[in-house]
TIVEX-67573 format. One record per atom (N, C-alpha, C, O): x, y, z; residue in three letters. Coordinates in steps of 0.2 Angstrom, whole numbers, plus 2048, in hexadecimal, padded with zeros to 3 digits. Example, Ala and Ser with C-alpha at 12.3 -4.5 7.8 and 13.67 -1.06 7.14 Angstrom:
! residues 2
8427E4827ALA
83E7EA827ALA
8427F0827ALA
8477EF82AALA
8407F5823SER
8447FB824SER
840800827SER
843806828SER
! end
This chain:
! residues 188
E258DE7FFUNK
E218DA7FEUNK
E248D5805UNK
E2A8D3806UNK
E1F8D380AUNK
E228D0810UNK
E218C780FUNK
E1C8C480DUNK
E268C580FUNK
E268BD80EUNK
E228BA814UNK
E228BC819UNK
E1F8B5811UNK
E1B8B1818UNK
E208AC81AUNK
E238A8816UNK
E218AC822UNK
E268A7825UNK
E228A0825UNK
E1C89F828UNK
E2489C823UNK
E23894825UNK
E26891828UNK
E2C88F826UNK
E2388F82EUNK
E27889833UNK
E21883833UNK
E1B883833UNK
E2687D832UNK
E23877833UNK
E28872839UNK
E2E87483BUNK
E2586D83BUNK
E2786883FUNK
E2F86583AUNK
E2F864834UNK
E3386483EUNK
E3A86183BUNK
E3E868837UNK
E44866835UNK
E3C86D836UNK
E41873834UNK
E46873839UNK
E4587083FUNK
E4B877838UNK
E4F87783DUNK
E5287F83CUNK
E54882837UNK
E51882843UNK
E53889842UNK
E5988C846UNK
E5A88B84CUNK
E5B890843UNK
E63893844UNK
E62899848UNK
E5D89D846UNK
E6689A84DUNK
E668A1850UNK
E6A8A684EUNK
E708A484EUNK
E698AC84CUNK
E6C8B2849UNK
E708B684EUNK
E6D8B9852UNK
E768B784DUNK
E788BD853UNK
E758C3855UNK
E778C7859UNK
E708C4851UNK
E6B8C9852UNK
E668C7858UNK
E638CB85AUNK
E668C185BUNK
E628C0860UNK
E648C2866UNK
E6A8C4867UNK
E5F8C286CUNK
E608C4872UNK
E678C2874UNK
E688BC875UNK
E6B8C5874UNK
E738C5876UNK
E718C287EUNK
E758BD87FUNK
E6D8C4882UNK
E6C8C2888UNK
E6B8BB88AUNK
E6D8B9890UNK
E698B8887UNK
E668B1886UNK
E6A8AC883UNK
E698A987FUNK
E708AB887UNK
E758A8883UNK
E7389F882UNK
E7789B880UNK
E6E89D884UNK
E6E896882UNK
E6C89687BUNK
E6E892878UNK
E6989B878UNK
E6689A871UNK
E6D89F86CUNK
E6D8A0866UNK
E728A0870UNK
E788A286CUNK
E7B89C867UNK
E7D897869UNK
E7B89D861UNK
E7E89985CUNK
E7B89285CUNK
E7E88D85AUNK
E7289285FUNK
E7088C85FUNK
E6D88A858UNK
E6B88F855UNK
E6C884856UNK
E68882851UNK
E6487C855UNK
E65877859UNK
E5D87F852UNK
E59878857UNK
E53876852UNK
E4F87A84FUNK
E5386F853UNK
E4E86A84FUNK
E4786C853UNK
E4686C859UNK
E4186F84DUNK
E3B86F851UNK
E37869850UNK
E3786784AUNK
E36866854UNK
E32860856UNK
E2B861856UNK
E2785C855UNK
E28867856UNK
E21867856UNK
E1F86F854UNK
E21874858UNK
E1C86F84FUNK
E1887684EUNK
E1187784CUNK
E0F876846UNK
E0D879850UNK
E0687A84EUNK
E05881850UNK
E09885851UNK
DFD882852UNK
DFA888852UNK
DFB88B85BUNK
DFA89085DUNK
DFD88585EUNK
DFE887865UNK
E05887867UNK
E0788886DUNK
E0A887862UNK
E10889865UNK
E1588485FUNK
E1488085BUNK
E1B886862UNK
E2188085FUNK
E2587D865UNK
E2688086AUNK
E28878863UNK
E2D875868UNK
E33871865UNK
E3286D861UNK
E39873868UNK
E3F871865UNK
E44870869UNK
E4387186FUNK
E4A86D866UNK
E5086A86AUNK
E5786D867UNK
E5986D861UNK
E5987086BUNK
E61873869UNK
E6586D867UNK
E6686886BUNK
E6886E862UNK
E6C867860UNK
E72868861UNK
E76863862UNK
E7486E861UNK
E7C870863UNK
E7F872869UNK
E84876868UNK
E7D87186EUNK
E7E872875UNK
E7F86D87BUNK
E7C86D880UNK
E84868877UNK
E8686287DUNK
E86863884UNK
E89869886UNK
E85861889UNK
E85862891UNK
E8C85F893UNK
E8F85C88EUNK
E8D860899UNK
E9385C89BUNK
E908558A0UNK
E918538A6UNK
E8A85389CUNK
E8684E8A2UNK
E8584789CUNK
E83848896UNK
E8584289EUNK
E8483C899UNK
E7C83A89DUNK
E7A83B8A3UNK
E78836898UNK
E7283289AUNK
E7482F8A0UNK
E718328A5UNK
E7982A8A3UNK
E7A8278A7UNK
E7B82C8AEUNK
E7882A8B3UNK
E7E8328ADUNK
E7E8368B3UNK
E778398B5UNK
E7783B8BBUNK
E7183A8B2UNK
E6B83C8B4UNK
E668358B6UNK
E618348BAUNK
E688318B3UNK
E6482B8B2UNK
E688248B5UNK
E6A8208B0UNK
E698238BCUNK
E6E81E8BCUNK
E6D8188BAUNK
E718148B7UNK
E668168BBUNK
E658108B9UNK
E6680E8B1UNK
E658088AFUNK
E688128AEUNK
E688128A6UNK
E708128A4UNK
E738178A4UNK
E7380E8A3UNK
E7B80E8A2UNK
E7C81089CUNK
E7A80C897UNK
E7E81689BUNK
E7E81A894UNK
E84820895UNK
E83824899UNK
E89821890UNK
E8D826891UNK
E8C82C88BUNK
E8F831889UNK
E8482B889UNK
E8282F883UNK
E81835886UNK
E7E83588BUNK
E8583B882UNK
E83843885UNK
E7D845885UNK
E79843881UNK
E7B849889UNK
E7584B889UNK
E77853887UNK
E7C857888UNK
E71855884UNK
E7385C880UNK
E6D860883UNK
E6885E885UNK
E6F868884UNK
E6A86D886UNK
E6486D881UNK
E6587087CUNK
E5E86B883UNK
E5A86C87EUNK
E5687287FUNK
E5187387BUNK
E57877883UNK
E5387D884UNK
E5187E88BUNK
E5387A88FUNK
E4E88588CUNK
E4E888893UNK
E47884896UNK
E4788489CUNK
E43881891UNK
E3C87E895UNK
E3E877898UNK
E41873895UNK
E3A87789FUNK
E3A8708A1UNK
E4286D8A1UNK
E4486889DUNK
E468708A5UNK
E4D86E8A5UNK
E4D8688A9UNK
E528668A9UNK
E498668ACUNK
E4A8608B3UNK
E4785B8AEUNK
E458558B1UNK
E4685B8A7UNK
E438548A4UNK
E4885389DUNK
E4A85789AUNK
E4784C89CUNK
E4C84A898UNK
E48847892UNK
E43843894UNK
E4A84988BUNK
E46849885UNK
E4C846881UNK
E52847882UNK
E4984187CUNK
E4E841876UNK
E4A83E86FUNK
E4583B86FUNK
E4E84086AUNK
E4E83F864UNK
E51839861UNK
E55836864UNK
E4E83585CUNK
E5182E859UNK
E4F82C853UNK
E4A82F851UNK
E5382984FUNK
E5282684AUNK
E4F81E849UNK
E4E81B844UNK
E4C81B84FUNK
E4C81684EUNK
E44813853UNK
E43811858UNK
E3E81684CUNK
E38814850UNK
E3680E84FUNK
E3080C850UNK
E3A80884DUNK
E3780184DUNK
E3A7FE854UNK
E387F9857UNK
E3E801857UNK
E4180085EUNK
E3D803865UNK
E3C80086AUNK
E3A80A861UNK
E3980E868UNK
E3180F866UNK
E30813862UNK
E2C80C869UNK
E2580C868UNK
E22814868UNK
E27818869UNK
E1D815867UNK
E1981C867UNK
E1D822867UNK
E1B82786BUNK
E23823862UNK
E26829860UNK
E2382D85DUNK
E1E82A859UNK
E2483485EUNK
E20837858UNK
E2583A852UNK
E2A83C853UNK
E2283984BUNK
E2783A846UNK
E27843846UNK
E23847847UNK
E2E843845UNK
E2E84A843UNK
E3084B83CUNK
E2C84F839UNK
E35849839UNK
E35849833UNK
E3A84482FUNK
E3D841833UNK
E3B842828UNK
E3E83E826UNK
E3F83782CUNK
E3A83482EUNK
E4583482DUNK
E4482F833UNK
E47832839UNK
E4C82F83CUNK
E4483883CUNK
E4583C842UNK
E3E838847UNK
E39836844UNK
E3F83984CUNK
E38836851UNK
E3B83A859UNK
E4183C85AUNK
E3783C85CUNK
E3783E861UNK
E3583A866UNK
E2F839866UNK
E3983786BUNK
E3783086FUNK
E33834875UNK
E3483A876UNK
E2F830877UNK
E2B83087DUNK
E2A82C882UNK
E2982D888UNK
E2D824880UNK
E2E81E883UNK
E3481E886UNK
E3A81F883UNK
E3581D88CUNK
E3C81C892UNK
E3C815894UNK
E42812896UNK
E36812894UNK
E3680A896UNK
E3B806893UNK
E3E802896UNK
E3C80688EUNK
E4280288AUNK
E48804888UNK
E4D801886UNK
E4980A88AUNK
E4F80D888UNK
E5480A88CUNK
E58807888UNK
E55809893UNK
E5C805897UNK
E5C7FE893UNK
E617FB893UNK
E577FB890UNK
E597F588EUNK
E5D7F6887UNK
E637F5886UNK
E587FB883UNK
E5D7FB87CUNK
E627FF87AUNK
E65800875UNK
E65802881UNK
E6B805880UNK
E6F801884UNK
E75802884UNK
E6D7FB889UNK
E727F788CUNK
E727F1886UNK
E767ED887UNK
E6F7F1882UNK
E717EA87EUNK
E747ED877UNK
E767E9873UNK
E747F3878UNK
E787F7871UNK
E747F786CUNK
E767F5866UNK
E6D7F786DUNK
E6A7F8867UNK
E68801864UNK
E64802860UNK
E6A804867UNK
E6A80B867UNK
E7180D867UNK
E7480C86CUNK
E74811861UNK
E7B815863UNK
E7A81C861UNK
E7681F85EUNK
E7F81E863UNK
E80827862UNK
E7D82A85BUNK
E7B83085BUNK
E7D826856UNK
E7B829850UNK
E71827850UNK
E6D82984CUNK
E70823855UNK
E69821854UNK
E64827859UNK
E5E827858UNK
E6882A85EUNK
E6282D864UNK
E68833866UNK
E6E833866UNK
E63838867UNK
E6783F86DUNK
E63840871UNK
E5D83F871UNK
E65841876UNK
E6184387DUNK
E6284A87FUNK
E6884C87FUNK
E5D84D881UNK
E5C856884UNK
E5B85788AUNK
E5885288DUNK
E5C85B88DUNK
E5A85D894UNK
E56863894UNK
E58869895UNK
E50862893UNK
E4C86A891UNK
E4986988BUNK
E49863888UNK
E4786E889UNK
E4486E881UNK
E43878880UNK
E4287C885UNK
E4387887BUNK
E4187F878UNK
E3B87F876UNK
E3887A874UNK
E37885878UNK
E31886876UNK
E2E88D875UNK
E30892879UNK
E2988E870UNK
E2789486FUNK
E1E894870UNK
E1B88F86FUNK
E1B899871UNK
E1589A871UNK
E1389B86AUNK
E1789D866UNK
E0C89B868UNK
E0889C863UNK
E0E89E85DUNK
E1189A85AUNK
E0D8A685CUNK
E118A8858UNK
E188AC85AUNK
E1A8B0856UNK
E1A8A9860UNK
E208AC861UNK
E278A985EUNK
E2C8AB85FUNK
E268A485AUNK
E2D8A2857UNK
E2C8A7850UNK
E308AB84EUNK
E258A784CUNK
E258AA847UNK
E288B3847UNK
E2B8B5842UNK
E268B584CUNK
E288BC850UNK
E2F8BC851UNK
E328C1850UNK
E338B8853UNK
E3A8B8855UNK
E3D8B784DUNK
E428BA84CUNK
E3A8B2849UNK
E3E8B2844UNK
E3E8B983EUNK
E428BA83AUNK
E378BD83FUNK
E368C283DUNK
E3A8C883EUNK
E3A8CC83AUNK
E3D8C8846UNK
E418CD848UNK
E498C9848UNK
E4C8CA84DUNK
E4A8C5842UNK
E508C1841UNK
E558BF846UNK
E5B8BF846UNK
E508BD84BUNK
E548B8850UNK
E568B184EUNK
E5B8AD851UNK
E528B0849UNK
E538A9848UNK
E538A983FUNK
E4F8AD83CUNK
E568A383DUNK
E548A3835UNK
E5189B835UNK
E5389783AUNK
E4D898831UNK
E4B892830UNK
E4D89082AUNK
E4F894826UNK
E4F88982BUNK
E51886825UNK
E4E87E825UNK
E4F87B82AUNK
E4987B81FUNK
E4987581FUNK
E4D871819UNK
E4B86C816UNK
E54874818UNK
E58872813UNK
E5D86F818UNK
E6186C814UNK
E5F86F81CUNK
E6586E822UNK
E66866820UNK
E6C864820UNK
E6186181FUNK
E6285B821UNK
E61858827UNK
E6485B82BUNK
E5E851827UNK
E5F84F82EUNK
E6284882DUNK
E63845833UNK
E64845828UNK
E6883F827UNK
E6E83F82CUNK
E7083982FUNK
E7384582DUNK
E78844832UNK
E76848839UNK
E7A84B83BUNK
E7084883CUNK
E6F84C842UNK
E72849847UNK
E7584D84AUNK
E72844848UNK
E7584184EUNK
E7E84184EUNK
E81840853UNK
E81841847UNK
E87840848UNK
E8C848847UNK
E93849847UNK
E8884D845UNK
E8B853843UNK
E8E855849UNK
E8C85284FUNK
E9485A849UNK
E9885C84DUNK
E92861851UNK
E8E86484DUNK
E91861858UNK
E8E867859UNK
E9286E85BUNK
E8E87385CUNK
E9886D85BUNK
E9D87485AUNK
E9C877853UNK
E9C87E853UNK
E9B874850UNK
E9C876846UNK
E94878844UNK
E9387C83FUNK
E8F874848UNK
E8A875845UNK
E8487B843UNK
E8087B83FUNK
E86880847UNK
E83886845UNK
E8788A841UNK
E8488F83EUNK
E8E88A840UNK
E9188E83AUNK
E8F88A835UNK
E8E88D830UNK
E8E881832UNK
E8E87E82EUNK
E8788082CUNK
E85880826UNK
E83880830UNK
E7B88182FUNK
E7A88782BUNK
E76888826UNK
E7D88C82EUNK
E7D89382BUNK
E80895824UNK
E7E89881FUNK
E84892825UNK
E8889181EUNK
E8488E818UNK
E85890812UNK
E81887819UNK
E7C885814UNK
E77889812UNK
E7488880CUNK
E7488F815UNK
E6F894813UNK
E7189980FUNK
E6C89D80CUNK
E7989980DUNK
E7B89E808UNK
E7E8A3809UNK
E7F8A480FUNK
E808A9806UNK
E848AF805UNK
E808B480AUNK
E848B880EUNK
E7A8B480AUNK
E778B880FUNK
E798B8817UNK
E798BD81AUNK
E7B8B2818UNK
E7C8B281FUNK
E848B1821UNK
E868AF827UNK
E878B281CUNK
E908AF81CUNK
E938B5820UNK
E988B3824UNK
E918BA821UNK
E938C0824UNK
E938BE82EUNK
E978BF832UNK
E8E8BA82EUNK
E8E8B8835UNK
E928B2838UNK
E938B083EUNK
E958AE831UNK
E998A8833UNK
E9E8A9837UNK
EA08A483BUNK
EA28AE838UNK
EA88AF83CUNK
EA98B683FUNK
EAE8B9840UNK
EA28B7842UNK
EA08BE846UNK
EA18BA84EUNK
EA18B384EUNK
EA28BE853UNK
EA48BC859UNK
E9E8B985CUNK
E998BC85BUNK
E9D8B3860UNK
E978B2864UNK
E938B6867UNK
E8D8B5868UNK
E968BC86AUNK
E938C186DUNK
E968C8868UNK
E9C8CB867UNK
E8F8CA866UNK
E918CF861UNK
E948D7863UNK
E968DC85FUNK
E958D786BUNK
E988DC86DUNK
E9F8DC86EUNK
EA28E186FUNK
EA38D686DUNK
EA88D586EUNK
EAB8D7865UNK
EB18D6863UNK
EA68D9860UNK
EA98DB85AUNK
EAC8E185AUNK
EAF8E3855UNK
! end
């Protein structure tokens, strides 16, 4: 019996070591899906911090917030998710108290006045995207496992270093074999 794959906005997908080992950007990645519809899927990698801050990329914004590698698409654009819709208008609701921000005009003021801190917002350079059934096919090919059970309450405070392993462990014994496997299976 073939199990139907259900993907929703707000799900988190976790890369498996069986994924394409030539594509290191997705190695041990945990991605929050910010959009999923008939046209495709969009998400941001939650656990790949870059050695860049918002202030490095946007000089008129004084901020030491770390920027994360959101994915391989539009690497020249800055994106963000947040939990403060009352401060940032026109945000797109993802799930629970998470929003995808599209407004940049008020961010310099909000950051300068300390109205946003690292527990409220995360910035990404680029995003991860899939065409129509591409993500579904990659899940069927065991590149990814999807979960809507990981929770979003600590999404901004979780350690990026341990997020992949902790997320996979929450899915149960079926994935325990992978928890201590080397990042590159060829080194096994």
